[in-house]
DSSP file (Angstrom, degrees, kcal/mol; ACC not computed):
  #  RESIDUE AA STRUCTURE BP1 BP2  ACC     N-H-->O    O-->H-N    N-H-->O    O-->H-N    TCO  KAPPA ALPHA  PHI   PSI    X-CA   Y-CA   Z-CA
    1    1 A X              0   0    0      0, 0.0     3,-0.1     0, 0.0   137,-0.1   0.000 360.0 360.0 360.0 146.7   -0.6   -5.0   20.6
    2    2 A X        -     0   0    0      1,-0.3   136,-3.1   135,-0.1     2,-0.3   0.782 360.0  -4.9 -83.7 -30.8    1.6   -3.4   23.2
    3    3 A X  E     -A  137   0A   0    134,-0.3     2,-0.3   138,-0.1    -1,-0.3  -0.985  61.1-177.6-159.2 162.8    3.6   -1.5   20.6
    4    4 A X  E     -A  136   0A   0    132,-2.8   132,-2.9    -2,-0.3     2,-0.4  -0.977  30.5-115.2-161.9 147.0    4.0   -1.1   16.9
    5    5 A X  E     +A  135   0A   0     -2,-0.3     2,-0.3   130,-0.2   130,-0.2  -0.772  54.2 141.6 -85.8 135.9    6.2    0.8   14.5
    6    6 A X  E     -A  134   0A   0    128,-2.5   128,-3.2    -2,-0.4     2,-0.1  -0.967  51.0 -88.2-161.3 169.2    4.1    3.2   12.5
    7    7 A X  E  >  -A  133   0A   0     -2,-0.3     4,-2.0   126,-0.2   126,-0.2  -0.458  41.9-109.8 -81.4 162.8    4.1    6.7   11.0
    8    8 A X  H  > S+     0   0    0    124,-1.9     4,-1.4     1,-0.2     5,-0.1   0.851 120.8  55.3 -60.6 -33.4    3.0    9.7   13.0
    9    9 A X  H  > S+     0   0    0    123,-0.2     4,-1.0     1,-0.2    -1,-0.2   0.897 106.2  50.2 -66.6 -40.0   -0.1    9.9   10.8
   10   10 A X  H  >>S+     0   0    0      1,-0.2     4,-2.6     2,-0.2     5,-0.5   0.888 107.6  54.2 -64.3 -37.9   -1.0    6.3   11.6
   11   11 A X  I  <>S+     0   0    0     -4,-2.0     5,-0.8     1,-0.2    -1,-0.2   0.826 107.0  52.0 -65.5 -30.7   -0.6    7.0   15.3
   12   12 A X  I  <5S+     0   0    0     -4,-1.4    -1,-0.2    -5,-0.2    -2,-0.2   0.734 123.3  26.6 -76.9 -21.6   -3.0    9.9   15.0
   13   13 A X  I  X5S+     0   0    0     -4,-1.0     4,-2.2    -3,-0.5     5,-0.2   0.860 117.9  45.2-107.1 -52.5   -5.6    7.7   13.3
   14   14 A X  I  X5S+     0   0    0     -4,-2.6     4,-1.3     2,-0.2     6,-0.2   0.983 122.9  26.3 -69.3 -63.1   -5.4    4.0   14.2
   15   15 A X  I  4XS+     0   0    0     -5,-0.5     5,-2.9     1,-0.2     4,-0.3   0.931 124.0  52.1 -66.2 -41.0   -4.9    4.0   18.0
   16   16 A X  H >4<S+     0   0    0     -5,-0.8     3,-1.6     1,-0.2    -1,-0.2   0.917 108.5  50.0 -61.0 -43.6   -6.6    7.3   18.6
   17   17 A X  H 3<5S+     0   0    0     -4,-2.2    -1,-0.2     1,-0.3    -2,-0.2   0.818 110.7  51.2 -64.5 -29.6   -9.7    6.3   16.6
   18   18 A X  T 3<5S-     0   0    0     -4,-1.3    -1,-0.3    -5,-0.2    -2,-0.2   0.397 119.2-111.7 -87.4   3.4   -9.9    3.1   18.7
   19   19 A X  T < 5 +     0   0    0     -3,-1.6     2,-0.6    -4,-0.3    -3,-0.2   0.685  69.0 144.2  77.1  18.2   -9.7    5.0   21.9
   20   20 A X      < -     0   0    0     -5,-2.9     2,-0.4    -6,-0.2    -1,-0.2  -0.821  46.9-138.6 -95.9 119.8   -6.2    3.8   22.8
   21   21 A X        -     0   0    0     -2,-0.6   118,-2.5    -3,-0.1   119,-0.5  -0.634  32.7-175.3 -73.5 127.1   -3.9    6.3   24.5
   22   22 A X  E     -B  138   0A   0     -2,-0.4     2,-0.4   116,-0.3   116,-0.2  -0.873  20.6-147.9-129.2 159.7   -0.5    5.9   22.9
   23   23 A X  E     -B  137   0A   0    114,-2.6   114,-2.6    -2,-0.3     2,-0.9  -0.992  18.5-131.8-128.5 128.9    3.0    7.2   23.4
   24   24 A X  E     +B  136   0A   0     -2,-0.4   112,-0.2   112,-0.2     3,-0.1  -0.726  31.1 175.6 -77.4 110.1    5.6    7.8   20.7
   25   25 A X  E     +     0   0A   0    110,-2.8     2,-0.4    -2,-0.9    -1,-0.2   0.856  62.6  16.2 -87.3 -39.2    8.6    6.2   22.4
   26   26 A X  E     -B  135   0A   0    109,-1.4   109,-2.8     0, 0.0     2,-0.7  -0.995  57.6-151.2-140.2 129.5   11.2    6.5   19.6
   27   27 A X  E     +B  134   0A   0     -2,-0.4   107,-0.3   107,-0.2     3,-0.1  -0.912  25.9 173.4 -93.8 115.9   11.3    8.6   16.4
   28   28 A X  E     -     0   0A   0    105,-2.3     2,-0.3    -2,-0.7   106,-0.2   0.724  50.7  -7.1-101.0 -23.3   13.3    6.4   14.2
   29   29 A X  E     -B  133   0A   0    104,-1.3   104,-2.4     0, 0.0     2,-0.4  -0.992  51.6-128.8-167.3 159.0   13.3    8.1   10.8
   30   30 A X  E     -B  132   0A   0     -2,-0.3   102,-0.2   102,-0.2    98,-0.1  -0.932  27.2-126.0-116.7 146.7   11.9   10.8    8.6
   31   31 A X    >   +     0   0    0    100,-2.7     3,-1.1    -2,-0.4    94,-0.2   0.930  36.9 173.8 -59.7 -50.2   10.4   10.1    5.1
   32   32 A X  T 3  S-     0   0    0     92,-0.4    93,-0.1    99,-0.3    -1,-0.1   0.854  81.0 -23.3  44.8  51.5   12.7   12.6    3.3
   33   33 A X  T 3  S+     0   0    0      2,-0.2    -1,-0.3     0, 0.0    -2,-0.1   0.382 107.9 110.9 101.6  -2.6   11.5   11.6   -0.2
   34   34 A X  S <  S+     0   0    0     -3,-1.1    72,-2.1    89,-0.1     2,-0.4   0.474  76.2  54.8 -84.2  -1.1   10.3    8.1    0.5
   35   35 A X  E    S+C  105   0B   0     70,-0.2    89,-2.4    74,-0.1     2,-0.3  -0.986  75.6 149.3-125.2 139.7    6.7    9.2   -0.1
   36   36 A X  E     -CD 104 123B   0     68,-2.8    68,-2.3    -2,-0.4     2,-0.5  -0.978  44.1-112.7-162.5 173.9    5.7   10.9   -3.3
   37   37 A X  E     -CD 103 122B   0     85,-2.8    84,-2.0    -2,-0.3    85,-1.0  -0.978  29.8-171.4-119.5 125.4    3.2   11.7   -6.1
   38   38 A X  E     -CD 102 120B   0     64,-2.5    64,-2.3    -2,-0.5     2,-0.3  -0.966   1.5-169.0-122.7 133.1    3.9   10.4   -9.6
   39   39 A X  E     -CD 101 119B   0     80,-2.7    80,-2.6    -2,-0.4     2,-0.3  -0.889  28.2-112.3-116.1 148.4    1.9   11.4  -12.8
   40   40 A X  E    S+ D   0 118B   0     60,-2.5    78,-0.3    -2,-0.3    77,-0.1  -0.633  82.3  55.1 -76.0 138.1    2.0    9.8  -16.2
   41   41 A X  S >  S-     0   0    0     76,-4.0     3,-0.6    -2,-0.3     2,-0.3  -0.046  85.7 -91.2 112.7 144.1    3.6   12.1  -18.7
   42   42 A X  T 3  S+     0   0    0      1,-0.2    77,-0.1    -2,-0.1    -2,-0.0  -0.615 102.4  17.9 -87.7 146.5    6.9   13.9  -18.9
   43   43 A X  T 3  S+     0   0    0     -2,-0.3    -1,-0.2    75,-0.2    76,-0.1   0.688  83.7 158.6  72.4  19.7    7.3   17.4  -17.5
   44   44 A X    <   -     0   0    0     -3,-0.6     2,-0.3    -5,-0.2    -1,-0.2  -0.318  21.2-161.4 -72.4 158.8    4.2   17.4  -15.4
   45   45 A X    >   -     0   0    0      1,-0.0     3,-1.3    74,-0.0     4,-0.3  -0.808  37.7 -95.0-131.0 173.4    3.7   19.7  -12.4
   46   46 A X  G >  S+     0   0    0     75,-0.3     3,-2.1    -2,-0.3     4,-0.3   0.859 120.8  65.1 -57.4 -35.9    1.5   19.9   -9.4
   47   47 A X  G >  S+     0   0    0      1,-0.3     3,-1.4     2,-0.2    -1,-0.3   0.786  88.6  68.7 -59.5 -26.7   -0.9   22.1  -11.3
   48   48 A X  G <  S+     0   0    0     -3,-1.3    -1,-0.3     1,-0.3    -2,-0.2   0.632  82.1  75.5 -69.4 -12.1   -1.6   19.1  -13.6
   49   49 A X  G X   +     0   0    0     -3,-2.1     3,-2.8    -4,-0.3    -1,-0.3   0.779  67.2 113.6 -67.2 -25.7   -3.3   17.3  -10.7
   50   50 A X  T <  S+     0   0    0     -3,-1.4    30,-0.2    -4,-0.3     3,-0.1  -0.241  89.4   4.9 -55.1 124.5   -6.4   19.6  -11.1
   51   51 A X  T 3  S+     0   0    0     28,-3.9    -1,-0.3     1,-0.3    29,-0.2   0.392 104.4 126.8  84.1  -2.5   -9.3   17.5  -12.3
   52   52 A X    <   -     0   0    0     -3,-2.8    29,-2.4    27,-0.3     2,-0.4  -0.496  63.0-122.0 -88.6 155.9   -7.4   14.2  -12.0
   53   53 A X  E     -e   81   0B   0     27,-0.2     2,-0.5    -2,-0.2    47,-0.3  -0.811  29.6-159.4 -83.7 134.7   -8.2   11.0  -10.2
   54   54 A X  E     -e   82   0B   0     27,-2.8    29,-2.6    -2,-0.4     2,-0.4  -0.967   5.9-145.7-123.6 116.0   -5.4   10.2   -7.8
   55   55 A X  E     +ef  83 102B   0     46,-2.7    48,-2.3    -2,-0.5     2,-0.3  -0.656  40.6 129.7 -82.6 132.1   -5.0    6.6   -6.5
   56   56 A X  E     -e   84   0B   0     27,-2.1    29,-2.7    -2,-0.4     2,-0.9  -0.967  66.8 -82.5-165.3 169.7   -3.8    6.3   -2.9
   57   57 A X    >   -     0   0    0     46,-0.4     3,-1.0    -2,-0.3     6,-0.6  -0.803  58.1-127.1 -84.1 109.9   -4.5    4.6    0.4
   58   58 A X  T 3  S+     0   0    0     -2,-0.9     3,-0.1     1,-0.2     4,-0.1  -0.248  85.5  15.0 -63.1 146.6   -7.1    6.9    1.7
   59   59 A X  T 3  S+     0   0    0      1,-0.2    -1,-0.2     2,-0.1     2,-0.2   0.770 106.6 109.8  61.8  31.2   -6.6    8.4    5.2
   60   60 A X  S <> S-     0   0    0     -3,-1.0     4,-2.0   -47,-0.0    -1,-0.2  -0.540  92.9 -82.2-118.0-175.5   -3.0    7.4    5.2
   61   61 A X  H  > S+     0   0    0      1,-0.2     4,-2.9     2,-0.2     5,-0.2   0.873 129.8  58.7 -56.0 -38.0    0.3    9.3    5.0
   62   62 A X  H  > S+     0   0    0      1,-0.2     4,-2.4     2,-0.2    -1,-0.2   0.902 103.7  49.9 -60.5 -41.3   -0.2    9.3    1.2
   63   63 A X  H  > S+     0   0    0     -6,-0.6     4,-2.2     2,-0.2    -1,-0.2   0.916 111.8  48.6 -64.1 -42.9   -3.5   11.2    1.7
   64   64 A X  H  X S+     0   0    0     -4,-2.0     4,-2.3     2,-0.2    -2,-0.2   0.928 110.7  50.7 -60.8 -46.5   -1.7   13.7    4.0
   65   65 A X  H  X S+     0   0    0     -4,-2.9     4,-2.5     1,-0.2    -2,-0.2   0.899 108.9  51.4 -61.4 -41.1    1.1   14.2    1.4
   66   66 A X  H  X S+     0   0    0     -4,-2.4     4,-2.9     2,-0.2     5,-0.2   0.929 109.2  50.7 -60.8 -44.8   -1.4   14.8   -1.3
   67   67 A X  H  X S+     0   0    0     -4,-2.2     4,-2.1     1,-0.2    -2,-0.2   0.903 111.6  47.6 -60.5 -41.5   -3.2   17.4    0.8
   68   68 A X  H  X S+     0   0    0     -4,-2.3     4,-1.8     2,-0.2    -1,-0.2   0.884 112.5  49.6 -66.7 -38.4    0.2   19.2    1.5
   69   69 A X  H  X S+     0   0    0     -4,-2.5     4,-1.5     2,-0.2    -2,-0.2   0.927 110.3  49.7 -65.4 -45.2    1.1   19.0   -2.2
   70   70 A X  H  <>S+     0   0    0     -4,-2.9     5,-3.4     1,-0.2     3,-0.3   0.903 108.2  54.0 -60.4 -40.8   -2.3   20.5   -3.2
   71   71 A X  H ><5S+     0   0    0     -4,-2.1     3,-1.4     1,-0.2    -1,-0.2   0.906 106.5  52.0 -59.2 -42.4   -1.8   23.3   -0.7
   72   72 A X  H 3<5S+     0   0    0     -4,-1.8    -1,-0.2     1,-0.3    -2,-0.2   0.800 111.3  47.4 -63.7 -28.9    1.6   24.1   -2.3
   73   73 A X  T 3<5S-     0   0    0     -4,-1.5    -1,-0.3    -3,-0.3    -2,-0.2   0.314 117.6-113.3 -94.1   7.8   -0.1   24.3   -5.7
   74   74 A X  T < 5S+     0   0    0     -3,-1.4     2,-0.2     1,-0.2    -3,-0.2   0.858  80.2 120.9  58.3  37.6   -2.9   26.5   -4.3
   75   75 A X      < -     0   0    0     -5,-3.4     2,-0.3    -6,-0.1    -1,-0.2  -0.727  50.7-144.6-117.0 171.0   -5.4   23.7   -5.0
   76   76 A X    >   -     0   0    0     -2,-0.2     3,-2.0    -3,-0.1     4,-0.2  -0.810  35.6 -96.7-128.7 173.4   -7.7   21.8   -2.5
   77   77 A X  G >  S+     0   0    0      1,-0.3     3,-1.1    -2,-0.3     5,-0.2   0.733 120.7  68.0 -63.6 -20.2   -8.9   18.2   -2.3
   78   78 A X  G 3  S+     0   0    0      1,-0.2    -1,-0.3     3,-0.1   -27,-0.0   0.682  90.2  64.4 -70.3 -16.4  -12.0   19.3   -4.1
   79   79 A X  G <  S+     0   0    0     -3,-2.0   -28,-3.9   -29,-0.1   -27,-0.3   0.553 108.7  37.9 -84.1  -8.0   -9.8   19.8   -7.2
   80   80 A X  S <  S-     0   0    0     -3,-1.1     2,-0.5    -4,-0.2   -27,-0.2  -0.863  75.3-128.4-132.8 168.2   -9.0   16.1   -7.4
   81   81 A X  E     -e   53   0B   0    -29,-2.4   -27,-2.8    -2,-0.3     2,-0.3  -0.979  23.2-145.0-119.2 118.7  -10.8   12.8   -6.9
   82   82 A X  E     -e   54   0B   0     -2,-0.5     2,-0.5   -29,-0.2   -27,-0.2  -0.625   6.8-157.3 -83.0 142.1   -9.1   10.4   -4.6
   83   83 A X  E     -e   55   0B   0    -29,-2.6   -27,-2.1    -2,-0.3     2,-0.3  -0.960  19.3-129.5-120.4 111.0   -9.5    6.7   -5.5
   84   84 A X  E     +e   56   0B   0     -2,-0.5     2,-0.4   -29,-0.2   -27,-0.2  -0.440  37.7 169.0 -64.7 120.1   -8.9    4.4   -2.5
   85   85 A X        -     0   0    0    -29,-2.7     5,-0.1    -2,-0.3    -2,-0.0  -0.999  33.9-116.8-136.7 130.4   -6.4    1.8   -3.6
   86   86 A X    >>  -     0   0    0     -2,-0.4     3,-1.2     1,-0.1     4,-1.2  -0.278  23.9-119.4 -66.5 153.1   -4.6   -0.7   -1.3
   87   87 A X  T 34 S+     0   0    0      1,-0.3     4,-0.5     2,-0.2     3,-0.2   0.828 115.1  59.2 -61.6 -30.5   -0.8   -0.5   -1.0
   88   88 A X  T 34 S+     0   0    0      1,-0.2    -1,-0.3     2,-0.1     4,-0.2   0.736 114.3  36.0 -68.6 -22.1   -0.7   -4.0   -2.4
   89   89 A X  T <> S+     0   0    0     -3,-1.2     4,-2.4     2,-0.1    -2,-0.2   0.541  91.5  89.0-107.3  -9.8   -2.5   -3.0   -5.6
   90   90 A X  H  X S+     0   0    0     -4,-1.2     4,-2.0     1,-0.2     5,-0.1   0.873  87.5  48.7 -67.0 -39.7   -1.2    0.5   -6.2
   91   91 A X  H  > S+     0   0    0     -4,-0.5     4,-0.8     2,-0.2    -1,-0.2   0.923 114.7  45.9 -65.6 -43.1    1.9   -0.4   -8.4
   92   92 A X  H >4 S+     0   0    0     -4,-0.2     3,-0.7     1,-0.2    -2,-0.2   0.886 110.5  54.3 -66.1 -38.2   -0.2   -2.7  -10.6
   93   93 A X  H >< S+     0   0    0     -4,-2.4     3,-1.8     1,-0.2     6,-0.5   0.892 102.9  56.5 -62.3 -39.2   -2.9   -0.1  -10.9
   94   94 A X  H 3< S+     0   0    0     -4,-2.0    -1,-0.2     1,-0.3    -2,-0.2   0.729  98.6  62.6 -66.6 -20.5   -0.3    2.5  -12.1
   95   95 A X  T << S+     0   0    0     -4,-0.8    -1,-0.3    -3,-0.7     2,-0.2   0.492  90.5  87.2 -81.6  -2.7    0.6    0.1  -14.9
   96   96 A X  S <  S-     0   0    0     -3,-1.8     3,-0.3    -4,-0.2    -3,-0.0  -0.588  84.9-123.3 -93.1 160.1   -3.0    0.3  -16.3
   97   97 A X  S    S+     0   0    0     -2,-0.2    -1,-0.1     1,-0.2    -3,-0.0   0.789 106.7  62.6 -69.6 -27.9   -4.1    2.9  -18.8
   98   98 A X  S    S+     0   0    0     -5,-0.1     2,-0.6     1,-0.1    -1,-0.2   0.822  89.8  73.0 -70.2 -32.1   -6.9    4.1  -16.4
   99   99 A X        +     0   0    0     -6,-0.5     3,-0.1    -3,-0.3   -45,-0.1  -0.758  48.1 163.5 -93.7 119.9   -4.6    5.2  -13.6
  100  100 A X        +     0   0    0     -2,-0.6   -60,-2.5   -47,-0.3     2,-0.3   0.578  63.6  31.2-109.2 -15.4   -2.8    8.5  -14.3
  101  101 A X  E     -C   39   0B   0    -48,-0.3   -46,-2.7   -62,-0.2     2,-0.3  -0.994  58.6-179.0-149.0 137.7   -1.6    9.6  -10.9
  102  102 A X  E     -Cf  38  55B   0    -64,-2.3   -64,-2.5    -2,-0.3     2,-0.5  -0.981  15.5-158.1-134.3 149.1   -0.6    7.8   -7.7
  103  103 A X  E     +C   37   0B   0    -48,-2.3   -46,-0.4    -2,-0.3     2,-0.3  -0.995  42.4 130.0-121.1 121.9    0.5    9.0   -4.2
  104  104 A X  E     -C   36   0B   0    -68,-2.3   -68,-2.8    -2,-0.5     2,-0.3  -0.863  46.3-110.9-156.9-175.2    2.4    6.2   -2.5
  105  105 A X  E >>  -C   35   0B   0     -2,-0.3     4,-1.6   -70,-0.2     3,-0.9  -0.793  52.9 -38.8-126.3 167.8    5.6    5.3   -0.5
  106  106 A X  T 34 S+     0   0    0    -72,-2.1   -72,-0.0     1,-0.3    -1,-0.0  -0.432 116.6  25.7 -68.7 143.1    8.6    3.1   -1.2
  107  107 A X  T 3> S+     0   0    0     -2,-0.1     4,-1.7    -3,-0.0    -1,-0.3  -0.997 130.0  44.4 -88.9  -7.5    9.0    0.5   -2.6
  108  108 A X  H <> S+     0   0    0     -3,-0.9     4,-2.3     1,-0.2    -2,-0.3   0.863 111.6  56.6 -64.9 -33.5    5.9    1.2   -4.7
  109  109 A X  H  X S+     0   0    0     -4,-1.6     4,-2.9   -75,-0.2     5,-0.2   0.927 105.0  50.6 -61.8 -45.7    7.0    4.8   -5.3
  110  110 A X  H  > S+     0   0    0      1,-0.2     4,-1.8     2,-0.2    -1,-0.2   0.882 110.1  50.9 -60.4 -38.7   10.3    3.7   -6.8
  111  111 A X  H  X S+     0   0    0     -4,-1.7     4,-0.6     2,-0.2    -1,-0.2   0.915 112.1  45.8 -65.9 -42.9    8.4    1.3   -9.1
  112  112 A X  H >< S+     0   0    0     -4,-2.3     3,-1.0     1,-0.2    -2,-0.2   0.916 112.5  50.7 -66.3 -43.0    6.1    4.1  -10.3
  113  113 A X  H 3< S+     0   0    0     -4,-2.9     5,-0.2     1,-0.2    -1,-0.2   0.838 105.4  57.7 -62.5 -33.4    9.0    6.6  -10.7
  114  114 A X  H 3< S+     0   0    0     -4,-1.8     2,-0.3    -5,-0.2    -1,-0.2   0.657  80.0 106.1 -74.6 -15.3   10.9    4.0  -12.8
  115  115 A X  S X< S-     0   0    0     -3,-1.0     3,-0.7    -4,-0.6    -3,-0.0  -0.486  82.5-110.4 -66.8 127.4    8.1    3.7  -15.3
  116  116 A X  T 3  S+     0   0    0     -2,-0.3   -75,-0.1     1,-0.2    -1,-0.1  -0.264  98.2  27.0 -58.9 143.3    9.2    5.5  -18.5
  117  117 A X  T 3  S+     0   0    0      1,-0.3   -76,-4.0   -77,-0.1     2,-0.3   0.800  94.0 121.6  77.5  30.0    7.3    8.7  -19.3
  118  118 A X  E <   -D   40   0B   0     -3,-0.7     2,-0.4   -78,-0.3    -1,-0.3  -0.826  46.0-151.7-121.4 162.8    6.4    9.6  -15.7
  119  119 A X  E     -D   39   0B   0    -80,-2.6   -80,-2.7    -2,-0.3     2,-0.8  -0.994  12.8-141.9-135.3 128.0    7.1   12.6  -13.5
  120  120 A X  E     -D   38   0B   0     -2,-0.4   -82,-0.3   -82,-0.2     3,-0.1  -0.818  23.5-179.9 -84.0 116.3    7.4   12.8   -9.7
  121  121 A X  E     +     0   0B   0    -84,-2.0     2,-0.3    -2,-0.8   -75,-0.3   0.596  61.8   6.1 -97.2 -12.7    5.7   16.1   -9.0
  122  122 A X  E     +D   37   0B   0    -85,-1.0   -85,-2.8   -77,-0.1     2,-0.3  -0.954  60.9 179.5-165.0 145.6    6.0   16.2   -5.2
  123  123 A X  E >   -D   36   0B   0     -2,-0.3     3,-2.2   -87,-0.2   -87,-0.3  -0.958  45.2 -96.3-147.7 170.8    7.7   14.2   -2.5
  124  124 A X  G >  S+     0   0    0    -89,-2.4     3,-1.4    -2,-0.3   -92,-0.4   0.623 111.2  74.9 -66.2 -14.3    8.1   14.2    1.3
  125  125 A X  G >  S+     0   0    0    -90,-0.3     3,-0.5     1,-0.2    -1,-0.3   0.707  89.3  62.9 -68.1 -16.3   11.4   16.0    1.2
  126  126 A X  G <  S+     0   0    0     -3,-2.2    -1,-0.2     1,-0.3    -2,-0.2   0.529 106.8  42.5 -85.5  -6.8    9.4   19.1    0.3
  127  127 A X  G X  S-     0   0    0     -3,-1.4     3,-1.8    -4,-0.2     4,-0.4  -0.552  92.9-160.1-130.1  66.4    7.7   18.9    3.7
  128  128 A X  T <   +     0   0    0     -3,-0.5    -3,-0.1     1,-0.3    -2,-0.0  -0.160  68.0   6.4 -58.4 136.1   10.7   18.1    5.9
  129  129 A X  T 3  S+     0   0    0      2,-0.2    -1,-0.3    -5,-0.1     3,-0.1   0.421  99.8 102.9  78.9  -1.2   10.1   16.5    9.2
  130  130 A X  S <  S+     0   0    0     -3,-1.8     2,-0.6    -6,-0.3    -2,-0.1   0.787  75.9  49.7 -86.8 -27.2    6.3   16.1    8.7
  131  131 A X  S    S+     0   0    0     -4,-0.4  -100,-2.7    -7,-0.2     2,-0.3  -0.947  74.1 166.2-115.9 115.8    6.2   12.4    8.0
  132  132 A X  E     - B   0  30A   0     -2,-0.6  -124,-1.9  -102,-0.2     2,-0.4  -0.943  34.1-130.6-132.9 151.6    8.1   10.3   10.5
  133  133 A X  E     +AB   7  29A   0   -104,-2.4  -105,-2.3    -2,-0.3  -104,-1.3  -0.817  37.1 174.4 -96.4 138.5    8.4    6.6   11.5
  134  134 A X  E     -AB   6  27A   0   -128,-3.2  -128,-2.5    -2,-0.4     2,-0.7  -0.944  39.2-120.2-141.9 158.6    8.1    5.9   15.2
  135  135 A X  E     -AB   5  26A   0   -109,-2.8  -110,-2.8    -2,-0.3  -109,-1.4  -0.935  39.6-170.3 -96.9 116.6    7.9    3.2   17.8
  136  136 A X  E     -AB   4  24A   0   -132,-2.9  -132,-2.8    -2,-0.7     2,-0.3  -0.914   3.7-170.6-114.6 135.1    4.5    3.8   19.4
  137  137 A X  E     -AB   3  23A   0   -114,-2.6  -114,-2.6    -2,-0.4     2,-0.4  -0.889  35.3 -96.7-124.0 155.1    3.4    1.9   22.5
  138  138 A X  E  >  - B   0  22A   0   -136,-3.1     4,-2.2    -2,-0.3     3,-0.3  -0.563  34.3-140.1 -64.7 122.6    0.2    1.6   24.4
  139  139 A X  H  > S+     0   0    0   -118,-2.5     4,-2.1    -2,-0.4    -1,-0.2   0.839  99.8  55.1 -60.2 -35.3    0.5    4.2   27.2
  140  140 A X  H  4 S+     0   0    0   -119,-0.5    -1,-0.2     1,-0.2  -118,-0.1   0.899 109.4  46.9 -65.6 -39.7   -1.1    1.9   29.8
  141  141 A X  H  4 S+     0   0    0     -3,-0.3    -2,-0.2     1,-0.2    -1,-0.2   0.886 109.6  54.8 -67.6 -38.8    1.5   -0.8   29.1
  142  142 A X  H  <        0   0    0     -4,-2.2    -2,-0.2     1,-0.3    -1,-0.2   0.897 360.0 360.0 -62.0 -41.2    4.3    1.8   29.2
  143  143 A X     <        0   0    0     -4,-2.1    -1,-0.3    -5,-0.2    -2,-0.2   0.508 360.0 360.0 -64.8 360.0    3.2    2.9   32.7
């Protein structure tokens, strides 16, 4: 591809890992609450993540958001177990009894939040400006 819309986290992993020099041409949006962590149970807090399995797309914006949330709660990734779950499956997984916590983005986040008896314990509005959508292009093509 010559260019693609992606998050800043995706730009740091996908093209960079493939050795493609890329340029963020346009910053189009900030997440501002469109990524979040939802737990089953009312009145839950970030501290309740300790010891939990958290379903998310590993090495994605969701993984970054979880790390930032854990940092805010004075926890580390060693305090939880991440369960790699595709974005296509995360909403359905949250509807099962086995999955108690998810980190995801809209529209799956809205679906998880709407489930009765759940609590959103953290979202991207709490780390303003850190998760952004961008138009990223191959630097060689740009030149």
